[in-house]
C-alpha positions in Angstrom: 99.9 153.9 160.8 103.4 154.2 162.2 101.5 154.6 165.6 99.3 151.9 165.4 102.6 149.5 164.6 104.6 151.0 167.8 101.3 150.1 169.9 101.4 146.7 168.4 105.2 145.9 169.2 104.7 147.6 172.6 101.5 145.1 173.5 103.7 142.0 171.9 106.6 142.6 173.8 104.8 143.5 177.2 102.5 141.3 177.4 102.5 138.5 174.5 102.9 134.9 176.2 104.9 133.2 173.7 106.9 136.1 173.2 107.5 136.2 177.3 108.0 132.1 177.0 110.4 132.8 174.5 112.3 135.5 176.4 112.2 133.6 179.6 111.4 130.0 179.1 110.4 128.7 182.2 110.7 124.6 182.9 107.4 123.2 180.5 108.8 125.4 177.6 112.5 123.9 178.2 111.0 120.3 178.1 108.7 120.8 175.4 112.0 122.3 173.4 114.1 119.2 174.5 111.4 116.4 173.2 111.2 118.1 169.9 114.8 118.6 169.3 114.9 114.8 170.2 112.5 113.6 167.7 113.9 115.4 165.5 117.3 114.4 166.1 116.0 110.6 166.4 113.9 110.9 162.8 117.8 112.1 161.3 119.3 109.0 162.8 116.9 106.7 161.9 116.9 107.8 158.4 120.9 107.6 158.1 121.1 104.3 159.4 117.5 103.3 158.0 118.1 100.1 156.0 115.8 100.5 152.8 115.6 96.8 152.0 113.1 96.2 154.9 110.7 98.4 152.2 111.4 96.6 148.9 108.3 94.6 149.2 105.9 97.6 149.8 107.6 99.8 147.4 107.1 97.4 144.8 103.6 96.2 146.1 103.1 99.7 145.1 104.5 100.0 142.0 102.7 96.9 141.1 99.3 98.5 142.4 99.7 101.4 140.3 101.2 100.0 137.3 98.9 96.9 136.8 102.7 95.1 136.4 104.5 92.8 138.9 107.1 94.8 139.9 109.9 93.3 141.9 112.9 94.5 143.7 115.2 91.4 144.1 118.5 93.1 144.8 119.9 95.7 147.4 117.8 99.2 147.5 119.9 101.9 148.5 118.7 105.5 149.0 120.7 108.7 149.8 118.7 111.6 150.9 120.3 114.2 152.2 122.1 115.7 149.8 121.2 118.4 146.9 121.2 115.7 144.4 119.1 112.8 146.4 119.8 109.4 144.9 118.8 105.7 144.8 120.3 103.0 143.6 118.4 99.3 142.9 119.6 95.9 142.1 117.9 93.1 140.0 114.7 95.1 139.3 112.3 93.2 136.9 108.9 94.2 135.6 106.6 91.5 134.4 104.7 91.8 130.9 100.9 91.2 129.9 99.2 88.3 130.9 99.1 87.8 126.6 103.0 88.0 126.4 103.4 84.6 127.4 105.1 85.3 130.8 107.8 87.3 129.4 109.1 89.7 131.4 108.8 93.8 129.7 112.0 94.8 131.2 114.8 93.4 133.9 117.9 95.6 135.1 120.5 94.6 136.8 121.7 97.6 138.2 119.5 101.2 138.2 121.5 104.0 139.7 119.5 107.5 139.5 120.2 111.0 140.8 117.6 114.0 140.9 118.0 117.6 141.8 116.4 118.8 145.0 116.0 122.2 143.8 114.1 121.0 140.9 111.4 119.2 142.8 111.0 121.7 145.2 109.1 123.4 142.3 107.2 119.9 141.2 109.5 119.5 138.2 111.7 116.1 137.5 115.4 116.8 136.7 117.6 113.8 136.5 121.8 115.1 137.0 122.3 111.4 136.3 121.0 108.2 135.2 123.5 105.0 135.6 121.8 101.5 133.8 123.6 98.1 134.0 122.7 95.4 131.7 118.9 96.5 131.2 116.9 93.9 129.3 113.7 95.2 127.2 111.2 93.2 125.5 109.1 94.8 123.3 105.8 92.6 122.1 103.0 93.7 119.7 100.6 90.7 119.2 98.6 90.4 116.2 95.1 92.5 117.7 97.9 95.4 117.9 98.3 95.1 122.1 101.8 96.4 123.2 103.1 94.7 126.0 104.6 98.0 127.5 101.7 100.4 127.3 101.0 100.1 131.0 97.4 101.7 130.9 95.8 99.9 127.8 92.4 101.3 128.2 93.7 104.9 127.0 93.6 105.4 123.4 97.1 106.1 121.8 97.4 109.9 121.0 100.5 109.1 118.7 102.3 112.3 120.7 105.2 110.7 121.8 107.1 110.0 125.0 108.1 113.4 127.0 111.0 112.0 129.6 112.2 114.7 132.1 115.6 115.9 131.4 118.6 113.7 131.7 121.9 115.3 132.3 123.8 112.4 132.1 122.8 109.4 130.8 125.4 105.8 130.8 123.8 102.4 130.0 126.2 99.6 130.0 125.8 96.4 127.8 121.9 97.3 127.4 120.2 94.9 124.8 116.4 95.3 123.3 114.0 92.8 121.1 111.2 93.3 119.9 108.6 90.8 118.2 105.8 92.9 115.7 103.9 89.8 115.3 101.4 91.4 112.9 103.9 92.2 110.4 106.5 89.3 111.0 109.0 91.7 112.3 111.8 90.3 114.7 114.7 92.2 116.0 117.5 91.8 118.7 119.9 95.0 119.4 122.3 96.2 122.0 122.3 99.1 123.2 124.9 101.8 124.6 125.3 105.3 126.2 128.8 106.4 127.6 130.9 109.2 127.9 134.5 108.3 127.1 137.0 109.9 129.1 139.8 109.2 127.2 140.3 107.3 123.9 141.0 104.1 125.0 137.6 103.9 126.8 136.4 104.7 123.2 133.7 106.4 121.7 131.5 108.4 123.6 128.0 108.8 122.5 124.6 106.8 122.0 124.1 103.6 119.7 121.5 101.2 119.2 122.7 98.3 116.6 120.5 95.7 115.7 119.4 92.9 113.7 116.6 90.6 112.9 114.0 89.5 110.4 111.1 90.8 108.3 108.7 87.8 107.3 111.9 85.6 106.9 114.1 88.6 105.0 117.3 90.2 106.8 116.7 93.3 108.7 119.1 95.8 110.3 118.9 98.9 112.5 121.4 101.6 113.4 120.7 104.5 115.7 123.6 106.7 116.8 123.5 110.1 119.1 125.7 112.3 120.7 127.2 111.8 124.6 124.2 112.3 127.1 126.3 115.1 128.8 125.0 118.4 130.1 122.2 118.0 127.8 119.5 121.1 127.9 115.9 121.5 126.9 116.7 124.2 124.5 119.6 122.7 122.8 118.8 120.1 120.1 120.2 116.7 120.4 121.6 115.1 116.8 121.0 111.5 115.5 121.2 109.5 112.7 119.2 106.5 112.0 119.6 103.6 109.2 116.8 101.2 108.9 116.9 98.4 106.3 114.7 95.3 105.3 112.0 94.2 103.5 113.6 95.5 100.3 113.9 98.9 101.8 116.4 101.7 103.3 115.8 104.3 105.3 118.3 106.8 106.4 117.5 109.6 108.6 120.3 112.3 110.0 118.8 115.3 112.1 117.8 116.1 115.9 115.4 116.2 118.7 114.4 119.6 118.6 113.5 119.3 122.7 116.1 116.7 124.2 113.5 113.9 125.9 110.4 115.0 123.7 110.8 112.9 121.6 107.5 114.1 119.9 109.7 116.5 118.2 112.1 116.3 115.7 113.7 116.9 112.3 115.8 115.0 109.6 117.0 115.0 106.2 115.2 111.2 105.4 116.7 109.2 102.4 114.6 105.8 101.2 115.1 103.8 98.7 113.9 100.1 98.0 112.2 97.9 95.0 108.5 98.3 95.6 107.2 101.2 97.7 104.4 98.7 98.8 107.0 97.6 101.4 107.5 100.9 103.4 104.2 99.2 105.4 106.1 96.6 106.7 108.6 99.2 108.3 106.3 101.9 109.3 102.6 100.8 109.3 101.8 103.2 106.3 100.0 102.2 103.1 101.4 102.7 100.0 100.9 101.6 96.3 103.0 99.0 94.5 105.7 100.7 92.3 108.7 99.5 90.1 112.5 100.3 92.3 112.5 104.0 93.6 114.8 106.5 95.5 113.9 109.8 97.1 114.8 112.2 99.8 113.5 115.3 101.7 112.7 116.9 104.8 111.2 114.8 107.8 109.5 116.5 110.5 107.3 115.7 113.6 105.4 117.8 115.5 103.2 115.4 118.3 101.4 113.1 116.3 101.7 115.0 112.6 104.5 113.8 110.5 105.6 115.6 107.6 107.9 114.4 104.7 108.2 117.7 102.7 110.0 118.8 99.8 111.2 115.4 98.7 112.2 114.4 95.6 113.5 111.9 93.4 113.0 108.9 91.2 109.7 106.1 91.0 110.9 103.6 88.0 111.7 105.9 85.3 109.9 108.7 85.9 110.3 111.4 88.4 108.2 112.1 91.8 108.1 114.9 94.1 105.5 116.8 96.3 104.9 116.3 100.4 103.3 113.9 102.3 101.9 114.1 106.4 101.0 111.5 108.6 98.8 112.1 111.4 96.9 110.7 114.1 93.3 111.7 113.9 91.4 109.9 117.1 92.4 106.3 116.9 93.1 106.3 113.6 95.9 107.1 111.5 95.5 109.5 108.5 97.8 110.3 105.4 97.7 112.8 103.2 99.8 113.3 99.9 100.4 115.6 97.4 102.6 114.7 94.4 103.8 116.0 91.2 105.9 114.6 88.3 107.3 116.8 85.7 107.7 113.5 83.2 105.6 110.3 84.0 106.3 106.9 82.1 103.0 105.5 81.7 104.3 101.9 82.9 105.3 103.1 86.5 101.7 104.4 86.7 100.8 100.9 85.4 102.5 99.1 88.4 100.4 101.2 90.6 97.2 100.0 89.2 98.7 96.3 89.6 100.6 95.2 86.6 104.1 93.9 87.5 107.3 96.6 86.8 110.5 95.6 84.9 113.1 98.2 84.6 115.3 97.7 81.7 117.9 100.3 80.2 115.2 102.1 78.5 112.8 102.5 81.1 110.1 100.6 83.1 108.4 97.9 81.1 105.0 96.6 83.0 103.2 93.4 82.4 100.1 92.0 83.6 101.8 89.6 85.5 100.4 86.4 83.1 102.2 85.8 79.4 99.4 87.1 76.8 96.8 88.7 79.2 96.3 92.6 79.5 94.6 92.7 82.5 96.6 93.4 86.0 96.3 90.2 88.4 98.5 92.2 91.4 95.7 91.8 94.5 94.9 94.6 96.5 95.8 94.3 100.1 92.3 95.4 101.5 93.6 94.8 104.9 96.2 97.2 104.8 93.6 99.8 103.6 91.5 99.2 106.2 94.2 100.7 108.9 93.9 104.1 107.7 92.3 107.3 106.1 93.7 109.6 103.7 93.7 111.4 100.6 95.8 112.0 97.6 96.0 114.1 94.5 98.9 113.5 91.7 99.4 115.1 88.4 101.9 114.5 85.9 103.1 117.6 83.7 103.9 115.5 80.7 104.1 111.7 79.7 106.8 110.2 77.9 105.8 108.7 74.2 103.6 105.7 74.4 101.2 103.9 72.6 98.5 105.4 73.6 99.3 108.9 73.1 98.6 110.3 76.9 99.8 113.5 77.6 98.7 114.3 81.0 97.3 112.4 84.2 95.4 114.0 87.1 94.3 111.6 90.0 92.6 112.3 93.4 91.6 109.6 96.1 90.4 109.5 99.0 90.5 106.7 101.7 88.1 106.7 104.8 86.8 103.9 106.5 87.7 101.0 104.5 86.2 102.8 101.5 88.7 103.8 99.1 87.3 106.6 96.3 89.1 107.6 93.1 88.1 110.6 92.0 89.2 112.0 89.4 90.8 109.5 86.8 91.7 111.6 84.0 93.7 111.5 81.5 94.7 113.8 78.8 95.5 112.2 75.3 97.1 114.4 71.9 93.2 114.5 71.0 90.2 113.6 73.3 90.4 112.5 77.1 89.4 109.7 79.3 87.5 110.5 82.8 86.3 108.2 85.2 85.7 107.3 88.9 86.0 104.4 90.8 84.5 103.3 94.0 86.4 100.1 95.7 84.8 98.8 99.5 88.0 97.3 101.4 85.6 96.4 104.2 84.2 92.8 102.6 86.6 89.3 102.8 86.6 90.1 98.5 87.1 93.9 97.9 83.9 95.0 95.7 84.6 97.7 93.2 82.2 100.0 90.9 83.8 102.1 88.1 82.0 104.2 85.4 84.9 105.6 82.8 84.1 107.7 79.9 86.2 108.1 76.8 85.6 111.4 74.4 87.2 112.4 71.3 89.9 109.3 70.8 91.3 109.4 67.7 90.5 106.0 65.5 93.8 105.9 64.2 95.2 106.1 67.3 93.7 102.6 67.9 93.5 100.9 64.2 96.9 101.0 62.4 97.4 102.6 59.3 98.6 100.9 56.0 100.9 102.1 53.1 101.9 105.9 55.2 97.7 106.7 55.3 95.4 105.6 58.1 92.8 103.0 57.4 90.0 104.9 59.7 89.3 108.1 61.1 87.1 109.5 63.3 86.8 110.3 67.1 85.6 107.4 69.7 83.4 107.9 72.7 83.0 105.3 75.4 81.7 104.5 78.5 82.2 101.9 80.8 80.4 100.9 83.6 81.0 98.0 85.6 80.9 96.9 89.3 81.9 93.6 91.1 84.0 91.5 93.5 87.6 91.0 92.6 90.7 92.0 94.5 92.6 92.6 91.4 91.3 94.3 87.9 91.4 90.9 86.4 89.4 89.7 89.4 87.0 92.4 89.1 86.7 92.2 85.4 86.1 88.6 85.3 83.0 88.8 87.8 81.8 92.3 86.4 78.5 93.3 85.6 77.1 96.3 83.7 77.7 97.8 80.0 80.2 98.6 77.7 79.5 101.0 74.6 81.8 102.4 71.9 80.1 105.1 69.7 81.9 106.8 66.6 79.2 109.4 65.6 81.0 109.5 62.3 84.6 109.6 60.4 85.8 108.1 57.4 87.5 104.4 56.2 89.6 103.5 53.0 87.2 102.6 50.6 88.9 99.2 50.1 88.7 98.2 53.5 85.0 99.6 53.5 84.2 97.3 50.6 86.2 94.1 52.2 83.3 94.7 55.4 80.6 93.4 53.1 83.5 91.1 51.7 82.9 92.7 48.2 85.8 91.2 46.5 85.7 92.2 43.5 85.7 96.1 44.4 87.9 95.5 48.0 90.9 93.9 46.6 90.3 95.7 43.5 91.2 98.8 45.2 93.6 97.4 47.6 96.1 95.9 45.2 95.9 99.0 43.2 96.8 101.0 46.0 93.6 102.9 45.9 93.4 105.6 48.6 90.1 107.0 48.5 87.8 107.1 51.5 84.4 106.2 52.3 82.1 107.8 54.9 81.7 106.0 58.0 77.9 107.5 59.2 78.1 105.8 62.5 79.6 103.0 64.5 78.0 101.6 67.6 78.7 98.8 70.0 77.1 98.0 72.9 77.4 95.1 75.3 75.8 93.9 78.7 78.4 92.3 80.9 76.8 89.7 83.4 79.6 87.4 84.9 82.4 88.9 83.1 81.0 87.6 79.6 80.1 91.1 77.5 77.3 90.1 75.0 76.6 92.4 72.2 73.0 94.1 72.1 73.9 96.6 69.3 76.8 96.1 67.2 76.6 98.2 64.0 79.1 99.7 61.5 77.5 101.8 58.7 79.4 103.0 55.8 78.1 105.0 52.6 78.7 101.5 50.7 78.3 98.6 53.3 76.3 98.2 56.5 77.6 95.4 59.3 75.9 94.4 61.9 77.5 92.1 64.4 76.7 89.7 67.2 79.3 88.2 69.5 80.9 88.1 73.0 83.9 89.3 74.7 84.9 87.2 77.9 86.6 89.8 80.2 87.9 86.9 82.4 89.6 84.7 79.5 90.4 88.0 77.7 89.1 86.3 74.4 86.8 88.2 71.7 84.2 85.7 69.9 82.4 88.3 67.3 80.8 88.3 63.9 80.1 91.0 61.5 77.8 90.4 58.5 77.8 92.9 55.9 75.5 94.1 53.5 76.0 96.1 50.5 74.5 99.4 49.6 75.5 99.5 45.9 75.2 96.6 43.4 78.5 94.1 43.3 79.6 91.2 41.0 82.0 89.3 43.1 79.8 89.2 46.7 81.0 86.3 49.3 78.1 85.8 51.3 80.1 85.0 54.3 81.0 86.8 58.0 83.8 88.3 59.2 85.0 87.0 62.4 87.0 88.4 65.2 88.5 85.6 67.6 90.9 84.9 70.0 92.9 86.9 72.7 92.2 90.2 73.1 96.1 91.3 73.2 96.4 89.7 69.7 92.9 89.0 68.1 92.4 87.1 64.5 90.7 88.3 61.6 89.0 85.9 59.5 86.1 84.8 57.3 83.3 81.8 58.4 84.8 79.4 56.2 81.2 77.2 56.8 79.3 80.2 55.2 81.8 80.5 52.5 81.7 76.4 51.3 77.4 76.6 51.6 77.9 79.5 49.1 80.5 77.8 46.9 77.9 74.5 47.2 75.0 76.9 46.0 77.5 77.8 42.9 78.2 74.5 41.9 74.5 73.3 41.8 73.3 76.3 39.6 76.6 75.3 37.1 74.8 71.8 37.1 71.3 72.6 36.8 71.3 75.5 35.0 74.1 76.9 33.6 77.6 78.2 34.0 76.4 81.9 33.3 73.8 81.3 35.9 76.2 80.0 38.5 77.6 84.0 38.4 74.3 85.0 40.5 75.5 83.3 43.2 78.7 86.1 43.5 76.2 88.9 42.6 74.8 91.2 45.1 72.0 93.9 44.0 73.0 96.2 46.9 69.4 96.3 48.7 71.0 97.4 52.0 69.7 100.8 53.7 71.4 103.4 55.8 71.1 102.7 59.5 69.2 105.1 61.7 72.0 106.4 63.4 70.5 109.2 65.7 68.4 106.3 67.4 71.6 104.1 67.6 73.4 106.9 69.0 71.1 108.0 71.5 70.1 104.5 72.7 74.3 103.9 73.3 74.3 104.8 77.1 
């Protein structure tokens, strides 16, 4: 191998023409070398003396073709190439906005000075050693269709990864201004931006500052973001920041760090948020949340590309505690929200607010109302346009529930939102005795949402519904029920008012105070006597079945029977779910002979919130007229026959009645 190398070296030295010309150049070689050196010196001199303003037009046209926007270099252009950190300076730079942005430029800069590291350029990387921007003005617009004025490639879907900027070792922004016009959410913001490195206390504070004011649907909006100075920033050294956003009845405060500076898709922060209603968060973040009472929460917020995670958070919503985690991700072109929430102790009125009730916080806790005096069903509309913007899933569990009129002890909820269809499954309430379980489906793709619900009640104690008397329950037993309804409506009240389906309530067996069982058939003699004497004896309830068919929000009785061992009562009537009123009547027949029997039905009328019990006066008058006629035509003794009931009523077929109830 060594011999071959020596032979090749000997040949090159003795025979190679190029080597010989280099060792002993002739006239042609000297001329060629001179021409080459002259060209090189000429190019170098040209670059040194070249006026870069001559190419402002071509550079602007090339940039315009690349971005699809009109890019103009209206001032001097100066480029310094012969340095380890080549630099450029441009004055009066402007970038136009899209055609739909009403002729508003997206960016205008009075002067831009930038220098890059040459060594990194040779490696295919961009590292900005210094960037100074003087009096930049940036106008950001989002129209009603979601188009963004700063998006230079609108045909490419947004992957949600966040901007990745080149490393900037030193950044200075002098007298910057940023405006935002977000037309879909009614947000307007006008902010001043500065970034500086103060050399002395007289120069002021170093660091980054964005300080803006504006409006959100006409209400005040403020934003303040601060950070450290942009000097000697490295990729492996986190960059700290704080942010404070207040508006739409909400306030968000964050303190954290961008884990890899200039990669805005990754950061960690502690987030605190508070406000009057969590639903208002949508206006600030675009994330759909339910209506709630006033809230205050804090936890760890992180971003990893398109995934935002709000983890280990806790706080209060109304009078209830709330903790858990929430994740927001970009899946395809849609946003997805997943949440796992728990409460150690839930105030049931806080949950009612989520379902559309109007919350009011008092010293004793949250009080939820329907929104209209004397009404029970919430009328707050569902924001269907917000449900169509995202997908997601939710689980919620309350380990205990504060004392409430329904004696609810635990709550478990699950929700899934996909392509504008919200499915609630399960909806589960555990009472001290008994439980309510069901599902609901809301189609928010229609102009008026269409909902279907199916709820089943099992084992609920009647004594929790019907108040006791003299320290003893009036009625005991376990109720079973089902409500299966569907219809259009933007609120629970509208759904009920337009619904169709069935409602049923069954009591397979139970017991009733004997006095009230007698009065059920208006057996005045036995009933009043037992009532006035304080009699605590009870009668068996063989069964009670009420089944209603609902059409157009009006429930009409199909079966309405209360069968006790002394009275069989059968009812008719309607329940208007839209007006929330009752119009029912019960005709009782005794199973045993009774002396003072009034042949008149019991009526239940009035609003659902406060129904009135009564007796049909017209029937009483008819019976009174009959008694008077007997006394006149026959004799006073015969008149007593008008008040005597021989008690011929028979037991109802409870098995068939219960089996037929749906």
